[in-house]
C-alpha positions as CSV (number, residue, x, y, z in Angstrom):
1,M,-43.1,-8.1,20.8
2,N,-44.0,-9.3,24.2
3,V,-47.1,-10.8,25.9
4,V,-48.9,-11.5,22.6
5,P,-48.5,-13.1,20.3
6,V,-46.1,-15.5,22.0
7,A,-46.1,-19.1,20.7
8,A,-44.0,-22.2,20.9
9,G,-43.2,-24.8,18.4
10,V,-42.2,-25.0,14.8
11,G,-44.6,-25.6,11.9
12,S,-44.4,-28.3,9.3
13,N,-42.6,-25.8,7.0
14,G,-39.9,-25.2,9.6
15,V,-41.1,-21.7,10.4
16,T,-41.9,-20.8,14.0
17,P,-45.2,-18.9,14.8
18,D,-43.2,-15.8,15.6
19,E,-41.4,-15.9,12.3
20,Q,-44.7,-16.5,10.5
21,W,-46.2,-13.5,12.2
22,L,-43.2,-11.2,11.4
23,N,-43.2,-12.4,7.7
24,A,-46.9,-11.6,7.4
25,V,-46.9,-8.2,9.1
26,W,-43.8,-7.1,7.3
27,R,-45.9,-6.5,4.2
28,F,-47.8,-3.8,6.0
29,V,-44.8,-2.4,7.9
30,G,-42.5,-2.2,4.9
31,A,-45.1,-0.5,2.8
32,A,-45.8,2.2,5.4
33,L,-42.1,3.3,5.8
34,P,-40.2,6.0,4.0
35,S,-37.8,4.8,1.4
36,P,-34.3,3.4,2.4
37,P,-31.8,4.4,3.6
38,A,-34.1,6.1,6.1
39,T,-33.2,5.6,9.8
40,V,-35.7,3.3,11.6
41,L,-36.0,2.5,15.3
42,E,-38.0,-0.5,16.3
43,I,-39.4,-0.6,19.9
44,G,-39.8,-4.0,21.5
45,C,-38.0,-6.0,18.8
46,G,-37.9,-9.1,21.0
47,P,-35.4,-12.0,20.9
48,L,-35.7,-12.5,17.2
49,G,-34.9,-8.9,16.5
50,G,-38.3,-8.1,15.1
51,F,-38.2,-6.4,11.7
52,V,-34.6,-5.2,12.1
53,P,-33.1,-7.9,9.9
54,M,-35.6,-7.3,7.2
55,L,-35.1,-3.5,7.4
56,R,-31.4,-3.8,7.2
57,S,-31.6,-6.2,4.3
58,A,-33.8,-3.7,2.5
59,G,-31.2,-0.9,3.0
60,Y,-32.5,0.9,6.1
61,E,-30.3,2.2,8.9
62,A,-32.3,0.2,11.4
63,A,-31.8,-0.5,15.2
64,G,-34.0,-2.3,17.7
65,V,-34.6,-1.7,21.4
66,D,-35.7,-4.5,23.8
67,P,-34.3,-6.0,27.0
68,E,-34.3,-9.4,25.2
69,A,-32.9,-8.1,21.9
70,P,-30.2,-10.2,20.2
71,E,-26.5,-9.6,20.7
72,A,-25.5,-7.5,17.7
73,P,-24.2,-3.9,17.2
74,W,-27.6,-2.6,16.0
75,Y,-29.6,-3.8,19.0
76,H,-29.9,-2.1,22.4
77,R,-30.8,-4.4,25.3
78,V,-32.7,-2.0,27.5
79,E,-36.3,-0.9,28.0
80,F,-37.3,1.8,25.6
81,E,-38.2,4.0,28.6
82,R,-34.6,3.9,29.6
83,Y,-33.1,4.2,26.2
84,E,-31.3,7.4,25.3
85,V,-32.0,8.0,21.6
86,P,-28.7,9.3,20.0
87,E,-30.6,11.3,17.3
88,P,-34.2,11.3,16.1
89,A,-35.1,8.7,13.5
90,Q,-37.1,9.1,10.3
91,A,-39.4,6.3,11.4
92,V,-40.3,4.3,14.4
93,V,-42.0,0.8,14.4
94,A,-43.8,-0.6,17.4
95,C,-45.3,-4.1,16.9
96,T,-47.4,-5.5,19.8
97,S,-45.1,-3.5,22.2
98,L,-47.5,-0.8,23.5
99,H,-50.4,-2.8,25.1
100,H,-48.3,-3.9,28.1
101,V,-46.2,-0.8,28.9
102,A,-46.9,0.9,32.2
103,D,-47.9,4.2,30.8
104,V,-48.9,4.4,27.1
105,G,-49.0,8.2,27.0
106,R,-45.5,8.5,28.4
107,V,-44.0,6.0,26.0
108,L,-45.7,7.8,23.1
109,D,-44.4,11.1,24.2
110,M,-40.9,9.5,24.1
111,V,-41.7,8.1,20.6
112,G,-42.5,11.6,19.4
113,A,-39.2,12.9,20.8
114,A,-37.4,10.0,19.0
115,L,-38.9,11.1,15.6
116,V,-37.8,13.9,13.3
117,P,-40.6,16.4,12.6
118,G,-43.0,14.8,10.1
119,G,-41.4,11.4,10.8
120,T,-43.5,8.2,10.4
121,L,-44.7,5.9,13.2
122,V,-46.0,2.4,12.3
123,V,-47.9,0.6,15.0
124,V,-49.2,-3.0,15.0
125,E,-51.3,-3.7,18.1
126,W,-53.9,-5.9,19.7
127,A,-57.5,-4.8,20.1
128,R,-58.0,-7.0,23.2
129,E,-61.6,-5.6,23.6
130,H,-62.4,-7.5,20.3
131,F,-61.3,-10.9,21.8
132,D,-64.9,-11.9,22.5
133,A,-66.3,-15.3,23.2
134,A,-66.9,-16.2,19.6
135,T,-63.4,-15.2,18.6
136,A,-61.8,-17.1,21.5
137,L,-63.8,-20.3,20.8
138,W,-62.8,-20.1,17.1
139,C,-59.2,-19.9,18.2
140,F,-59.5,-22.6,20.8
141,D,-61.0,-25.0,18.2
142,R,-57.8,-24.5,16.2
143,L,-55.1,-24.8,18.8
144,P,-52.1,-26.9,17.9
145,E,-51.4,-30.2,19.6
146,P,-49.6,-29.6,22.9
147,A,-45.8,-29.9,22.5
148,G,-43.5,-28.4,25.1
149,D,-44.4,-25.2,26.8
150,P,-48.0,-24.2,25.9
151,G,-48.5,-21.0,23.8
152,W,-50.3,-18.0,25.2
153,L,-53.7,-19.0,23.6
154,Q,-53.4,-22.5,25.2
155,Q,-52.7,-20.9,28.5
156,R,-55.8,-18.6,28.2
157,H,-57.9,-21.6,27.3
158,D,-56.7,-23.7,30.2
159,E,-57.0,-20.9,32.8
160,W,-60.4,-20.0,31.6
161,Q,-61.6,-23.6,31.8
162,A,-60.3,-23.8,35.4
163,S,-61.8,-20.4,36.4
164,A,-65.5,-21.3,36.1
165,L,-66.1,-17.8,34.8
166,S,-67.7,-16.7,31.6
167,W,-65.2,-15.9,28.8
168,D,-65.8,-12.2,29.0
169,A,-65.4,-12.1,32.8
170,Y,-62.2,-14.2,32.7
171,C,-60.6,-12.3,29.8
172,L,-61.2,-8.9,31.4
173,A,-59.9,-10.1,34.8
174,W,-56.8,-11.5,33.1
175,A,-56.1,-8.4,31.1
176,E,-56.5,-6.2,34.1
177,D,-54.3,-8.4,36.2
178,E,-51.6,-8.2,33.5
179,G,-52.1,-4.4,33.1
180,L,-52.9,-4.8,29.4
181,H,-54.1,-1.6,27.6
182,S,-57.1,-1.9,25.3
183,G,-56.8,-1.2,21.6
184,Q,-59.2,1.7,22.0
185,E,-57.0,3.3,24.6
186,I,-53.9,2.9,22.4
187,V,-55.6,4.4,19.4
188,R,-56.9,7.3,21.5
189,E,-53.5,8.1,22.9
190,L,-51.9,7.9,19.4
191,D,-54.6,10.2,17.9
192,S,-54.0,12.8,20.6
193,R,-50.3,13.1,19.8
194,F,-49.8,12.2,16.1
195,A,-51.4,13.0,12.7
196,R,-53.2,9.7,11.7
197,K,-52.6,8.6,8.1
198,S,-54.4,5.2,8.3
199,L,-56.1,2.8,10.6
200,A,-57.3,-0.7,9.8
201,Y,-58.2,-3.9,11.6
202,G,-57.4,-7.5,10.5
203,P,-56.2,-11.0,11.4
204,Y,-54.2,-11.4,14.6
205,Y,-54.2,-15.1,15.8
206,F,-53.3,-17.1,12.7
207,A,-49.7,-17.7,13.5
208,D,-50.5,-19.3,16.8
209,L,-53.1,-21.7,15.3
210,A,-52.8,-25.1,13.6
211,G,-53.2,-25.0,9.8
212,V,-54.6,-21.5,9.8
213,S,-53.3,-18.9,7.4
214,E,-53.7,-15.1,7.5
215,D,-56.2,-15.5,4.7
216,D,-58.2,-18.1,6.6
217,E,-58.6,-15.8,9.6
218,Q,-59.6,-12.9,7.3
219,S,-62.2,-15.1,5.7
220,A,-63.7,-15.8,9.2
221,I,-63.7,-12.1,9.9
222,D,-65.4,-11.3,6.6
223,A,-68.0,-14.0,7.3
224,G,-68.8,-12.4,10.7
225,A,-67.7,-15.5,12.6
226,I,-65.0,-13.6,14.6
227,R,-63.8,-10.1,15.1
228,A,-60.7,-8.5,13.7
229,N,-58.2,-8.1,16.5
230,R,-55.1,-6.7,14.8
231,I,-54.7,-2.9,14.7
232,S,-52.6,-1.5,11.8
233,Y,-52.0,2.2,12.4
234,V,-49.8,4.7,10.6
235,C,-49.2,8.2,11.6
236,R,-46.7,11.0,11.5
237,R,-45.2,13.4,14.0
238,R,-46.9,16.8,13.8
């Protein structure tokens, strides 16, 4: 899980934003997977280990791949593009790890090769094209008080304010400079290689905001105040 969401600080309940995000998204990820003890490979598990601890606690044979993965026997500290899969897994999970890879198509081809025929791929991604001005301003009005290194949303706010550009112009320039793929592109590349089972959009920013729950963000989406930025996609290898 790199680039976004990336947040700093610890909430009043002692849970970091990244932990809050993982706990919330786990409900979707866990429900989409085959039953344990299926083998599951997580791409881009990050320094917290992503969902691997939850998967292993639930009885899965789970492993994570990420250059910044924790030091443990079931993690592999390498980019997925350089990882040699010992044997195909029954499921692969990719949570906010596709929008910043150099070549989405190449990575998804490798994901297909890492899955058994009929295996499940669970993707959680960012529809950055939905990060419009109304959504950005809603988020910026709910940023936490600065403490230590600013989170990625605070950085976007500060850089935008300093740029003298419209939000849309700034956000597009930033995304292109970072080489971030759009959600539309990711879904298109997924659909061209896998058999889609489900696609939904929902809350994305709540964990990086002060006093905002997933339900709060969903309510704003339902009211038409902001756009749904989280992509929840499940498919299988053909």
